[in-house]
C-alpha positions in Angstrom: 96.0 56.4 66.7 98.6 54.1 68.2 97.6 55.1 71.7 93.9 54.5 71.1 94.7 51.0 69.8 97.0 50.2 72.8 100.1 50.1 70.7 102.1 51.7 73.5 105.6 51.3 72.0 104.9 53.0 68.7 102.7 55.6 70.5 105.6 56.4 72.8 108.0 56.8 69.9 105.8 59.4 68.3 105.0 61.3 71.5 108.7 61.4 72.2 109.4 62.9 68.8 106.7 65.5 69.3 108.1 66.4 72.7 111.7 66.5 71.4 110.6 68.8 68.6 109.1 71.2 71.1 105.4 70.6 70.6 102.9 71.4 73.3 103.6 70.1 76.8 100.8 67.6 76.4 103.2 65.5 74.3 105.4 65.1 77.4 102.4 63.9 79.4 101.3 61.5 76.7 104.9 60.1 76.4 104.9 59.6 80.2 101.6 57.7 80.0 102.9 55.4 77.2 106.0 54.6 79.2 103.8 53.8 82.2 101.6 51.5 80.1 104.8 49.6 79.2 105.7 49.3 82.9 108.8 51.6 82.4 108.0 53.3 85.7 111.4 54.9 86.4 111.4 56.6 83.0 107.7 57.6 83.4 108.5 59.2 86.7 111.0 61.5 85.1 108.6 62.5 82.4 105.7 63.2 84.8 108.1 65.4 86.8 109.2 67.1 83.6 105.6 67.8 82.7 104.9 69.2 86.1 107.6 71.8 85.7 105.8 72.9 82.4 102.3 72.8 83.9 102.6 73.4 87.7 98.8 74.0 88.0 98.3 70.2 87.4 100.2 69.3 90.5 97.4 67.2 92.2 97.0 65.0 89.1 100.7 64.6 88.5 101.3 63.9 92.2 98.9 61.0 91.8 100.7 59.7 88.7 104.1 60.0 90.4 102.8 58.2 93.5 101.2 55.5 91.3 104.5 54.8 89.6 106.3 54.5 92.9 103.7 52.1 94.2 103.9 50.0 91.0 107.7 49.7 91.5 107.2 48.6 95.1 104.4 46.1 94.1 106.6 44.5 91.4 109.6 44.3 93.7 107.5 42.6 96.4 106.3 39.9 94.0 109.8 39.3 92.6 111.0 38.6 96.2 110.5 34.8 96.7 109.9 35.4 100.4 107.2 38.0 99.9 105.5 36.8 96.7 101.9 35.7 97.4 100.1 35.9 94.0 100.8 33.9 90.8 99.3 34.5 87.4 99.0 31.9 84.6 97.5 32.0 81.2 94.4 29.9 80.5 95.6 28.9 77.1 92.5 26.7 76.2 90.2 29.7 76.6 92.4 32.1 74.7 92.7 32.6 70.9 94.7 35.0 68.7 91.7 37.4 68.9 90.0 39.2 71.8 88.9 36.9 74.6 87.5 38.5 77.8 84.9 38.9 80.5 84.5 35.3 81.9 81.2 34.5 83.7 80.4 31.4 85.7 77.3 29.6 84.4 75.4 26.7 86.0 78.3 26.2 88.5 80.5 24.1 86.2 80.6 26.2 83.0 82.2 29.5 81.9 81.0 31.9 79.3 83.4 34.4 77.7 83.1 37.1 75.1 85.3 36.5 72.0 85.9 37.7 68.4 87.6 34.4 67.4 87.1 33.0 63.9 84.2 30.8 65.0 82.0 33.9 65.8 78.8 34.2 63.8 78.3 36.7 61.0 80.0 36.9 57.7 81.6 40.3 58.0 84.3 41.8 60.2 84.0 44.8 62.6 85.3 47.9 60.8 86.6 49.3 64.1 88.8 46.3 65.0 89.2 44.4 61.7 88.3 41.2 63.6 85.1 39.2 63.7 82.2 40.6 65.7 82.0 39.6 69.4 80.0 36.6 70.3 79.4 34.6 73.5 81.2 31.2 73.9 80.8 28.5 76.6 83.3 26.1 78.1 83.2 23.4 80.7 85.2 24.0 83.9 87.3 20.9 84.7 89.3 22.6 87.4 90.4 26.1 88.3 93.0 26.0 85.6 91.5 23.4 83.1 88.7 24.1 80.7 87.2 22.5 77.5 87.6 24.3 74.2 85.0 27.1 74.0 82.0 26.7 71.6 79.2 29.1 70.7 76.7 29.7 73.5 73.4 28.3 72.1 70.3 30.4 72.2 69.2 33.8 70.8 72.3 35.6 72.1 74.7 35.7 69.2 73.8 37.8 66.2 75.8 38.8 63.1 77.1 41.9 65.0 78.5 42.5 68.5 77.1 40.5 71.4 79.0 40.1 74.7 79.8 40.9 78.3 77.1 38.6 79.8 75.6 38.6 83.3 73.3 35.9 84.7 71.1 35.6 87.8 71.6 33.0 90.5 69.1 30.4 89.2 70.3 30.9 85.6 66.9 32.1 84.3 67.9 35.6 83.3 70.7 36.6 81.0 71.8 40.2 80.5 74.2 41.2 77.8 75.3 44.0 75.5 74.4 44.1 71.8 75.2 46.6 69.1 75.5 46.8 65.3 73.3 47.0 62.2 73.4 47.0 58.5 72.3 50.7 58.4 75.4 52.7 57.6 73.5 56.0 58.0 73.0 55.7 61.7 75.2 55.6 64.8 75.1 52.1 66.3 75.0 52.5 70.1 75.4 49.4 72.3 72.5 48.6 74.7 71.7 46.2 77.4 69.4 43.3 76.5 67.7 40.6 78.6 66.5 37.1 77.8 64.5 34.9 80.1 64.4 31.1 80.3 60.8 30.1 80.1 59.3 26.7 79.4 62.6 25.2 78.5 63.9 27.8 76.1 65.3 31.3 76.1 63.1 34.2 75.0 64.0 36.6 72.3 66.3 39.3 73.8 64.6 42.6 74.6 66.4 45.9 75.0 66.2 47.6 78.4 65.3 51.3 77.7 67.5 52.8 80.4 68.5 55.9 78.4 67.8 57.4 75.0 69.7 55.7 72.2 72.5 58.2 72.1 75.2 56.5 74.3 76.9 53.2 74.7 75.9 50.8 77.5 77.6 47.6 78.4 79.3 45.3 81.0 76.2 44.5 83.0 76.3 42.6 86.4 73.7 41.8 89.1 74.1 42.5 92.8 74.3 39.3 95.0 70.6 39.5 95.8 69.7 40.0 92.1 67.7 43.1 92.8 70.2 45.7 91.5 71.6 45.8 87.9 74.9 47.5 87.4 76.4 48.5 84.1 78.7 51.0 82.4 77.4 53.9 80.3 79.0 56.8 78.4 76.5 59.3 79.6 77.5 62.9 78.9 75.8 63.9 82.2 78.2 61.6 84.1 81.6 62.4 85.6 83.4 61.7 82.3 84.2 58.7 80.1 82.2 55.6 81.0 80.6 55.6 84.5 79.0 52.8 86.4 75.2 53.1 86.8 72.8 51.1 88.9 69.1 50.3 88.5 66.7 48.8 91.1 64.3 45.9 90.2 60.7 47.0 90.3 57.5 45.2 89.4 57.6 44.6 85.7 61.2 45.6 85.1 63.8 48.1 86.3 63.6 51.7 87.5 65.5 54.7 86.1 69.2 54.2 86.5 71.3 56.4 88.8 75.0 57.1 88.8 76.9 54.9 91.3 78.6 58.0 92.6 81.9 59.8 92.7 83.5 57.4 95.1 83.5 54.8 92.3 83.3 57.0 89.1 86.0 59.5 88.0 86.6 61.7 85.0 88.1 58.6 83.3 86.5 55.2 82.5 84.9 52.8 85.1 83.7 49.6 83.6 83.2 45.8 84.2 81.5 45.8 87.6 81.4 42.4 89.3 80.3 41.2 92.8 81.8 38.3 94.7 79.8 36.0 97.0 80.4 38.3 100.0 79.1 41.4 98.2 82.4 43.1 97.4 82.4 45.0 94.2 85.3 44.7 91.7 85.6 47.0 88.7 88.1 48.5 86.3 89.2 52.1 86.1 91.8 54.0 84.2 91.7 57.1 86.5 91.9 55.8 90.0 95.6 55.6 90.8 96.9 52.5 89.0 99.7 50.8 87.1 98.6 52.1 83.6 95.6 51.6 81.4 92.6 49.9 83.2 93.4 48.5 86.6 91.1 46.3 88.7 89.9 47.7 92.0 87.8 46.4 94.8 85.2 48.4 96.8 82.9 47.8 99.8 79.2 48.1 99.0 77.0 48.6 102.1 73.6 50.2 102.5 73.7 51.3 98.9 77.0 53.2 99.3 80.6 52.4 98.2 83.8 52.8 100.2 87.3 51.4 100.6 88.5 51.6 97.0 91.6 49.4 96.7 93.9 48.5 93.9 94.4 44.8 93.5 98.1 45.5 92.7 100.6 43.5 90.7 100.6 40.9 89.2 96.8 41.0 88.9 97.2 44.5 87.5 99.8 45.6 84.9 100.7 48.6 82.8 98.2 47.4 80.2 94.4 47.1 80.4 93.2 44.7 83.1 89.5 44.0 83.3 86.8 41.3 83.5 87.7 40.0 87.0 85.8 37.1 88.6 86.4 34.7 91.5 85.7 30.9 91.3 
């Protein structure tokens, strides 16, 4: 439970106890992963090597984990060297609250929309999964690359009494795509779907669900290709490679065609989420199974002629041992 809630320190304590008491070797692996998530890479290395002695048939996976720990140590040391450091990270305090705040999106050039579960979110109840308010979309004015106005609710038919978030918008700001899930019916499974709203005659239309799959899986984190003709999103399709995969759908007359999996170059047996394209057409996404520093890391990829290549980790300090996602470029 601690591991699923990203409480890495407590999870590590319990996995260590399980390992010390001689439970299955999986406890050694889980302990190593929790150490890695806390950026204790030297200790994690020893545990991955220990697990490999117990389960030698998993050498390819453990070799990747061991190499990832060694790379993480090198990346951190490089950025700690004042002569080699080239990247600086600072917190955008005005945009952040004591709750979840993520997935920034540029809107109308000088505004930013984020997804947040802060106290100002609509709806009277809290999400039973997180204990926090349900997610809503909030908008802020961009004053500079590091200065923003206090976020307020994004007006329009976007925020409901349940979860709404991870927005994508087209170039002329007339189409908004976002994820929505939740209902008052306790007898059904609430799956998240992709919704679209269009700006027509000076107002936003009521959001409409895009029927990409049957309502038996979660969809989210949509984004549009630079030309606006391909919609990318993450889906937990049991027919995928595992976890959440990135899917793509082509624009056709009257809507979107049947989505296809973005392929094994991008997708793994883990989770691939939060796709985003920069102005040059490079894809950025998060993955917890491509070799990384722990949890979700942000990666870049080249997209050309409908195919992906050149997967690259954005390294420390953009990535860390924890979950890193929702990357954009101003």
